[in-house]
N, C-alpha and C positions, 0 to 999 in steps of 0.2 A: 431163370437160367437161359431159356430160349432167346429172349431179347438180347441178353449180354453176348451170347454167341453170335447172333445175327449182326449185332453192331461191330463185334470184333472181326467178323468175316468181311464186312464192308471196309473196315479200316485196313485190313491186310491187303485187300484187293486194290485199294487206293495207293497203298505203299508200293505195291508191285508196279502200278502204272507210273507213279512218280519216279521211282528208281530207273525204270526203263527209259522214260523221257529224258531224265538227267544224263543217263549213260550215252544217249544219242548226241546230246549237246556238248559234252566235254571231249576234249582231245587228249586229256591226260589218261594214258593207258592204265595206270595204277588205279585211278579213280573209276574208270570203266569196269575194271575187274571187281573192285569192291562193291560198286553199285549192282553189278550183275549177280554177285553172291548174295547181297542183301535182298534183291528181288526174288531170287530163288528160295531163300529162307522164308520170306513172307508167303510165297506161293505154296510152299510145303506146309506151312502152318495153316493156311487157309484150307488146304485139302484135308488136313486132319480135322479141323473144325466142321467141315462139311460132313465128313464121315461120322463124327460124334453126334452131330445134329440128326443125321439120318437114323442112327442107332437109337437115339433118345426118342425120336418120333415113332419108330417101330415099337419100342417098349411101351410108350403111352397107348398106342393102338391095341397092343396085346393085353394090357391090364384093364382096359375099359370094356 
C-alpha cells in the first residue's frame, strides 16, 4: 500500500508541475483556467495522500 501511495504522490506532483508549465505557455485564457483547475485538483489529491500516508505510518508505529 505504501509504495502505491508514494508512486501516486509523485505522479500527482508531476501533474501539478506539468499543468502549471503548460498554463504559462498558452495564451488561451480558457485553457489557462482549465489547467489551473486541474493543477489545483492534483495538488489537493496529493495533500490527501500525504495525510493518509502519515496516518498509516503512525498506525504502524502504534501497533508495533
